C-alpha positions as CSV (number, residue, x, y, z in Angstrom):
1,M,-33.3,-31.6,-3.8
2,T,-30.4,-30.2,-5.8
3,F,-28.2,-27.2,-4.8
4,T,-26.0,-25.2,-7.2
5,N,-23.3,-25.1,-4.5
6,P,-21.8,-28.0,-2.5
7,P,-24.1,-28.2,0.6
8,F,-21.6,-27.4,3.3
9,A,-19.2,-25.1,1.3
10,S,-19.9,-21.6,2.4
11,D,-19.0,-19.3,-0.6
12,T,-19.2,-16.1,1.3
13,T,-15.5,-15.5,1.3
14,G,-14.6,-12.1,2.5
15,C,-17.9,-11.5,4.4
16,F,-17.1,-13.8,7.4
17,L,-15.1,-11.3,9.5
18,A,-17.5,-8.5,8.5
19,V,-20.6,-10.3,9.7
20,H,-18.9,-11.3,13.0
21,A,-18.1,-7.7,13.6
22,M,-21.8,-6.9,13.4
23,E,-24.6,-7.4,15.9
24,K,-25.5,-11.1,16.1
25,H,-29.0,-11.5,14.5
26,T,-31.4,-14.4,15.2
27,I,-33.0,-16.0,12.2
28,L,-36.0,-18.4,12.4
29,V,-36.0,-21.0,9.6
30,I,-39.3,-22.8,9.0
31,E,-38.5,-25.7,6.6
32,D,-39.8,-29.3,6.5
33,E,-37.1,-30.9,4.4
34,P,-34.3,-32.0,6.7
35,D,-31.4,-31.8,4.1
36,I,-32.4,-28.2,3.2
37,L,-32.8,-27.2,6.8
38,D,-29.3,-28.6,7.6
39,V,-27.7,-26.6,4.8
40,I,-29.4,-23.4,5.8
41,D,-28.7,-23.9,9.5
42,Y,-25.0,-24.7,8.9
43,N,-24.3,-21.8,6.6
44,L,-26.2,-19.2,8.7
45,K,-24.3,-20.3,11.8
46,R,-21.0,-20.2,9.9
47,D,-21.6,-16.6,9.1
48,G,-22.3,-15.7,12.7
49,F,-26.1,-15.8,12.9
50,A,-28.0,-17.3,15.7
51,V,-30.5,-19.9,14.3
52,V,-33.8,-21.3,15.5
53,T,-35.4,-24.0,13.3
54,S,-38.9,-25.4,12.9
55,P,-40.1,-28.3,10.7
56,D,-43.7,-27.0,10.3
57,G,-45.8,-23.9,10.3
58,E,-47.6,-24.3,13.5
59,Q,-44.4,-24.7,15.5
60,G,-42.8,-21.8,13.4
61,L,-45.7,-19.5,14.4
62,S,-45.2,-20.5,18.1
63,E,-41.5,-19.8,17.9
64,A,-41.9,-16.4,16.3
65,Q,-44.4,-15.3,18.8
66,K,-42.5,-16.6,21.8
67,T,-39.2,-14.9,20.9
68,P,-39.5,-12.7,17.8
69,P,-36.5,-13.2,15.6
70,D,-34.7,-10.6,13.4
71,L,-35.7,-12.4,10.3
72,I,-37.7,-15.4,9.1
73,L,-36.9,-17.8,6.2
74,L,-40.2,-19.4,5.4
75,D,-40.8,-22.4,3.1
76,L,-44.1,-22.1,1.4
77,M,-44.8,-25.8,1.0
78,L,-45.2,-27.0,4.6
79,P,-47.3,-29.7,6.2
80,G,-50.5,-28.7,7.8
81,R,-50.5,-24.9,7.8
82,D,-48.7,-23.8,4.7
83,G,-46.2,-20.9,4.3
84,L,-48.7,-18.3,3.0
85,E,-51.0,-18.8,5.9
86,V,-48.0,-18.6,8.3
87,C,-47.1,-15.3,6.6
88,R,-50.6,-14.0,6.8
89,R,-50.9,-14.7,10.5
90,L,-47.5,-13.2,11.3
91,K,-48.3,-10.0,9.5
92,A,-51.7,-9.8,11.2
93,N,-50.2,-10.1,14.7
94,P,-48.8,-6.7,16.1
95,S,-46.1,-8.5,17.9
96,T,-44.7,-10.2,14.8
97,R,-45.8,-8.0,11.8
98,S,-42.5,-6.1,11.6
99,I,-40.3,-9.2,11.3
100,P,-39.0,-9.4,7.8
101,I,-39.8,-12.6,5.8
102,I,-38.0,-14.2,3.0
103,M,-40.1,-16.8,1.3
104,V,-38.4,-20.0,0.0
105,T,-40.4,-21.3,-3.0
106,A,-40.1,-23.9,-5.8
107,K,-39.7,-22.7,-9.4
108,G,-43.0,-22.1,-11.1
109,E,-44.9,-20.9,-7.9
110,E,-45.2,-17.3,-9.4
111,G,-48.8,-16.9,-8.1
112,D,-47.7,-17.8,-4.6
113,I,-44.9,-15.3,-4.8
114,V,-47.2,-12.5,-5.9
115,L,-49.6,-13.4,-3.2
116,G,-46.9,-13.7,-0.5
117,L,-45.4,-10.3,-1.4
118,G,-48.9,-8.9,-1.4
119,I,-49.6,-10.1,2.2
120,G,-46.4,-8.7,3.6
121,A,-43.3,-10.9,2.7
122,D,-40.2,-8.9,2.0
123,D,-38.4,-11.0,-0.5
124,Y,-38.2,-14.6,-2.0
125,I,-35.7,-17.1,-3.1
126,T,-36.4,-20.0,-5.4
127,K,-35.2,-23.6,-5.1
128,P,-32.8,-24.8,-6.1
129,F,-30.7,-21.9,-4.7
130,S,-27.0,-21.3,-4.1
131,V,-25.5,-20.6,-0.7
132,R,-24.1,-17.3,-2.0
133,E,-27.6,-16.2,-3.2
134,L,-29.2,-17.3,0.1
135,M,-26.7,-15.4,2.3
136,A,-26.8,-12.3,0.0
137,R,-30.6,-12.2,0.4
138,V,-30.5,-12.5,4.2
139,K,-27.8,-9.8,4.6
140,T,-29.7,-7.5,2.1
141,V,-33.0,-7.8,4.0
142,L,-31.4,-7.3,7.3
143,R,-29.6,-4.3,6.2
144,R,-32.3,-2.3,4.3
145,G,-34.7,-2.0,7.4
146,P,-38.4,-1.1,7.3
147,L,-40.4,-0.1,4.2
148,T,-40.1,3.6,3.4
149,D,-43.5,5.1,2.5
150,V,-43.9,7.8,-0.2
151,G,-45.0,10.4,2.3
152,R,-42.1,10.1,4.7
153,S,-39.1,8.9,2.6
154,R,-35.8,10.8,2.4
155,D,-35.7,14.0,0.3
156,R,-32.7,13.3,-1.8
157,I,-31.7,9.8,-3.3
158,A,-28.5,9.7,-5.3
159,R,-27.6,6.4,-7.2
160,D,-24.9,6.2,-9.9
161,A,-25.8,8.9,-12.4
162,L,-29.3,9.4,-11.0
163,L,-30.4,12.0,-8.5
164,I,-33.9,12.3,-7.2
165,D,-34.8,15.4,-5.2
166,K,-38.2,15.1,-3.6
167,A,-38.4,18.7,-2.2
168,R,-37.7,20.1,-5.6
169,H,-39.7,17.4,-7.5
170,E,-36.8,17.0,-9.7
171,V,-35.0,14.1,-11.3
172,R,-31.5,14.5,-12.9
173,V,-29.6,11.9,-14.9
174,A,-25.9,12.7,-15.4
175,G,-26.6,16.2,-14.3
176,E,-29.4,16.8,-16.9
177,S,-32.8,17.7,-15.5
178,I,-35.5,15.3,-16.8
179,V,-39.3,16.1,-16.7
180,F,-41.5,13.5,-15.0
181,T,-45.2,13.5,-14.5
182,A,-46.5,13.3,-10.9
183,T,-47.3,9.7,-11.1
184,E,-44.0,8.8,-12.7
185,F,-42.1,10.7,-10.1
186,R,-43.9,9.0,-7.2
187,L,-43.3,5.5,-8.7
188,L,-39.6,6.1,-9.2
189,H,-39.1,7.8,-5.9
190,F,-40.9,4.9,-4.0
191,L,-38.9,2.2,-5.8
192,A,-35.6,4.0,-5.3
193,A,-36.3,4.7,-1.6
194,N,-36.7,0.8,-1.2
195,P,-34.0,-0.7,-3.2
196,G,-33.9,-4.5,-3.5
197,R,-37.6,-4.9,-2.5
198,V,-39.8,-6.5,-5.0
199,F,-43.3,-4.9,-5.4
200,T,-46.2,-6.3,-7.3
201,R,-48.3,-4.1,-9.5
202,N,-51.1,-4.1,-6.9
203,Q,-48.8,-3.0,-4.2
204,L,-47.6,-0.1,-6.3
205,L,-51.1,0.8,-7.0
206,D,-52.0,0.7,-3.3
207,R,-49.0,2.4,-2.0
208,V,-48.0,4.9,-4.7
209,I,-51.0,5.6,-6.9
210,G,-53.8,5.4,-4.1
211,E,-57.1,6.8,-5.1
212,E,-56.3,7.7,-8.7
213,S,-59.1,5.6,-10.2
214,D,-57.9,6.1,-13.7
215,V,-54.9,4.1,-13.2
216,I,-55.5,0.4,-13.6
217,D,-53.1,-2.6,-12.9
218,R,-51.6,-2.9,-16.3
219,N,-51.0,0.9,-16.6
220,I,-48.2,0.4,-14.0
221,D,-46.3,-1.3,-16.9
222,V,-46.9,1.8,-19.1
223,H,-45.6,4.1,-16.4
224,I,-42.5,1.9,-15.8
225,R,-41.7,1.9,-19.6
226,A,-42.0,5.7,-19.7
227,I,-39.8,6.1,-16.6
228,R,-37.1,3.8,-18.1
229,K,-37.2,5.7,-21.4
230,K,-36.6,9.0,-19.6
231,L,-33.8,7.5,-17.4
232,G,-31.7,6.5,-20.5
233,D,-28.5,4.9,-19.5
234,S,-29.8,4.6,-15.9
235,A,-32.9,2.6,-17.0
236,D,-31.4,-0.7,-15.8
237,L,-31.8,0.5,-12.1
238,I,-35.4,-0.5,-12.4
239,Q,-35.6,-4.3,-12.8
240,T,-38.6,-6.4,-14.0
241,I,-39.1,-9.5,-11.9
242,R,-41.0,-11.8,-14.3
243,G,-44.4,-12.8,-13.3
244,V,-44.1,-10.7,-10.1
245,G,-43.5,-7.1,-10.4
246,Y,-40.6,-4.5,-10.2
247,R,-37.8,-3.5,-7.9
248,F,-35.0,-0.8,-7.9
249,R,-31.6,-2.6,-8.2
250,D,-30.0,-3.1,-4.8
251,E,-26.6,-1.3,-4.3
252,E,-24.8,-4.6,-3.7
253,E,-25.7,-5.9,-7.1
């Protein structure tokens, strides 16, 4: 296994004191490769997190149910019960379904990433990963909280030159009012209300489009292109995650 940072050199300079000032979160790491587990465990503890580790899916499920952690780092390639099955069971259990999950995957497992996000995982990170990226993903997922649904999301979202006003059904870019269709507005608002989260096309269909039968999977791409065109210089706020779906750029990026 190759890392893009020295294994035990935490490159989160400047964040150490800030994290220690925060509430101490507990993270469950389910990973079967000892060297990777050691790296993750060391760097999480170095940044002030409490860490529980498990080398397989069955034990990881037991740990999550016994004392639910604040976040789970879940390897997909596990002996016995694989990561996708562990994720599926965690999200099906009322006592663990609200725990955020970051999947740890090997490059090229796009199908598993899409499936994992579809069954409730919050984010993913691919091997080999840097310590900086790992810590950034962990802090982002812990910070952003539960998923915001379209029907109960906040009324006004301001980001850079973009302003989305749900009550007025209005979008402004650099002060200029831009006309959006109902579907375009719902897609933009949903993504902006959940920055940093990756959504597959099927998730966007289910959570945003709903029962509009004339909108099929690939039409999500058409709507996203139309939204970006209308956003102009703010178009890069909507990011394409190749082979997976879309997300609204996180404020920390």
